[in-house]
N, C-alpha and C positions, 0 to 999 in steps of 0.2 A: 890671500888675493883681494879680499874685501877692502883692506887698508892700503893697497898699493896705489901710489900716485898715478902711475901709468900702467894699468893692468895689461898683461900680454894677451889676455882673452876677455871676451864678453860672454855673458850667459844669457841666452834667449829663453826667458822664463814662461812664455805663453804656449809652449808645446804641451798639450794635454796628454797625459798617459792613457793611451787607448789600447794598450796590451797587444794581443794578436791581431787586432783590427788595423794595425799599422801597415800590414802587407797589402790588404785590399785597398786601403787608402792610398798607399804608394802607387799601386797600379792605376787607380782612377785618376790621380793627379798626373801621372806620366802620360796617360791617354789624353787628358785635357791639354797638356803641354804639346803633345803631338798634333792635336786638332788646331791649336793656336798657330803652330809653325806651318802646318799644311794650308790653312785658310789664308794666312797672310802671304805665303809664297804663291798661291794661286792668283791672288790679286796682283802681285808684283809681276808675275809671268804674263798674265793677260794684258795688263797695261803696257808693258815693255814690248810685247809682240805686235799689238794692234796699233797701226799708225793712226787710225781714227780716234784713238784715245790719247794721243800725244797733245793734250791740251792742258791749260793751267790747272783746272779742277782735278783732273786725274793724276797729274804729276804730284799735287799736294796729297792726294789719297795714297799714292805710292810712298810718300814720305811718312805718312801715318803708319803704314804697314811695316816699313823699315824700323820705325820707332817702337812698334809693338814687339817685333822680334828682339830688339835690343833690350827693352825693359823686362820682358818675360824671361830672357836668358839670365839677366842679372838677379832675378828672384828664384826661378825654378831650379837652377843648378844646385844652389845651396839648400833650398827647401826640401827637395827630394832626398838629398843626402841626410838631412836632419830627421826626416820622417822615420828612417830606418835605424837611427842612432839612439843609444840610451842616454847619452849626454849631448847637450846642445851648446857647446862652447865654440865660439868662432874667434879666430885670431884677430887681434886689433887691426892689423893692416887690411885683412880681408873684410872686416866690418866696415871700415872707412871706405873701401872701394865699393862695397855694396850700397852704402849710403849715397855715394856719388852717382852710381849708375841709376839707382831707382829715382833719385831726385832730379837728375837730368832728364830721365825718361818722362817724368811727370811734367817738367817744365816744357820740354819739347812738345808734348801733347797740347798744352795750352797755347803756346805760341803758334803752333801749326793751325790750331782751330781758329785763332785770331786772323792768321793769314788767309785761311779759307773763307772766313766771314767777309774779309775785304774783297776777295775775288767775287763772291756772290753779290756783294753790294754794288760793285762796278758793273757786273753783268746785268743786274736788274734795274738799278737807278741811273746808270750812265751807259746804256747799251751801245750807243753810237761811238763812244770813246773806248769801248772795251779792248779792241785789238790794238789800239794805239797806246793804251796804258799797260795792258798785261802782255808786254813783249817778253822775249826770252831773257833779255837783260834784267827786266824788272822781276821776273820769276826767280832768277838766280839770286838777286839781292834779297828778296823776301825770304827765300829758303835759308840763305846764309845768315840773315839776322835771326831767324827762328831757331837756328842751331847754335850759332856762335855766342850769343848773349848768355844763355843758360850755362854754357861750358865754363865761363869765367865767374859768373855770379854764384853758382853752386860750388865751384872750387873754393871760393873765398869762405863760404860757410863751413865746408868740410875742413879746410885748413885751420880755421879758428877753433873748431871743435876738437881737432887733433892736438892742439897745443894745451888744452885745458888739463890741469891736474885733477884726477878723479878720486872720489871717496867710495867707490863701489864699482861693480862690473855687471850688474843685472839690468837687462833691457826687457821691459814687459811687452814684447812683440814676438812675432815669428820671423821677423827679418830686422836688420839693423836700420835705425832711423836717427836723424840728427837730434831732434828735440830730447828724446830719452837719454842720449849720451850727454847733452849739455846739462840736463837736470842732475847728473851725477857729479857735477863739478864741486870742488872744495872751495873755490874762490868765486868772486862776483862774475856774473855772466852778462853784465849790462851791455858791453860792446857787442857780444855775440847776439844778444836780443835785438839791438838796434840794426845790425847788419841783416839779421834774419828777417826783421820786419820790412826793411827796404827791399830785400830780395823777394819776399813773399808778395809784397805790393806790386813789384815790377813784373814778376813772372806768373803770378796767379790772379790777383784782383784786377790789374789793368787789362790783361787779355780778356778776362770775363766781362768786364765793363765794356770793352770795345765790341765784343760779340753782341752784347745786348743792345748797344747803340746802333750797330749796323742793321740788326734785325728790326729795330724800331723804325729805322728809315725805310727798310724794305717793306714793312707793313704799311706805312703811310703811302708809299708809292703804289702798292697793290690796291689800296682802297679806291683809287681813281681809275683803275683800269678794268678791262673786260674780264668776264668769267674764264675765258680760255687762257688769258694771260696769267690770271691767278693760279689756274690749274698747273701751268707749266712751271711757275715759280715754286709752288708747293712741291712738285715732283723733283725739282733739282735741289731744293733747300732742305727737304725733310730729313734725308740721311744726316746732314750736318747738324740739324737741330737735335735729332735723336742722340747723336754722338756727344754733342755739347751738354745736353741735359744729363745724360748718363755719367759723363765725366765730372760734371759739377757735383752730382750727388756723391760720387766716390771720394772726391776731394773733401767735401764737407764732412763725410763720415770719418775720414782719416784725421782731419784737423780736430774734430770733436773728440775722437779717441785720445789724441795726444794731450788734450787738456782735461781729460776725465780721470778721476781716481779709479783705476782699473780693478782695485781690490773689491769694489762694490758692484762690479759688473760680472755677469756670467761669463766664464772664460771661453766657452764655445761661441758666444755671441761676439766677443772681442776678436777671436780668431777669424770668424766669418767676415766681419767688417774689415779686418786688416787685409784679408785675401781679396775682397772686392776691389780694393784700390789697384792691385797689380794683376788681377786675373780677368775681371769683367771687360774693361776696355779693349785689351788685345784680342779677345775672342768675339766681342760684339761688333767692333769696327768693320772687319772684313765681311761679316754676315750682313750688316746694315747696307754697306755700299754695294756688295755683290748682289743683293736681292732687290734693293730699292731703285738703283739707278738703271734705267732700261738699256743704256749703251753697254755697261759692263755685263748685265744679265744676258744680253744678246750675244756678246762675244764669248761669254762662258758657255752658253748652249752650243754655239758653233764649234768651239774648241773641243768640247766633249763629244759632240756628234761626229766630228772628223776623226777622233781617236778610236771610235768603235770600229771593229772589223766589219768589212763588207759582207 
């Protein structure tokens, strides 16, 4: 299998042998996945049921929760199975599908954060024009752009990786990723690298730069306003800032791992940093928005109080 040009299976080599502890680890990870599903479904139900939350910011939060469910499903279904398995071979087609799902999830997260930053920028810096700019049509266009562009850009990267003849089948991660597959190539990957650089720039660095730019403008606007105005801005923007900082750190860790010689790093640390990328944002996002935004918090308390028996 090692010398196969198109190996039918890939071997995920970062699964550490934990013996009988695999079973409690499986239960903990299953519970974690259940919490992710429950927390994001609660956000979806609350926002969809409460008409007062049918506003641009909350619609974008719904999109984040949908993306969290999508990305976590792409990771956890296979990961939970591999925890109980003695071998960690994944079929080539399943590996490529997982790469596509996880990478589109990551891209959606960043493009949605950029869209949310634009929404906060208009709300704070151009409040008189907010309702004329953030119309239903504009919201639909922003969401469509946030989802459609990554669909095709990530598909191009995965397609190019799938065509490469490979001189090995070992992927040093606990899930499939594009760069480790490309590094197995027996031929030049210059074109893959150029396309990957363009996609990374357009789906990662440009959204991050745009978010930083919008918050710089928001900060400059707040400097000239009253303390009460600053307090309201902080209250509405803090969850987005926390989500943005958290996701930036996880993306940085994943990029750093992909460029590091993993043989020189503790395997437990590698696994933890890999998991951070696909686990922390889906569980943190609903908690941040559910606890920090007073409108969602109020609707949550009303919903759960009404569900209690008299």
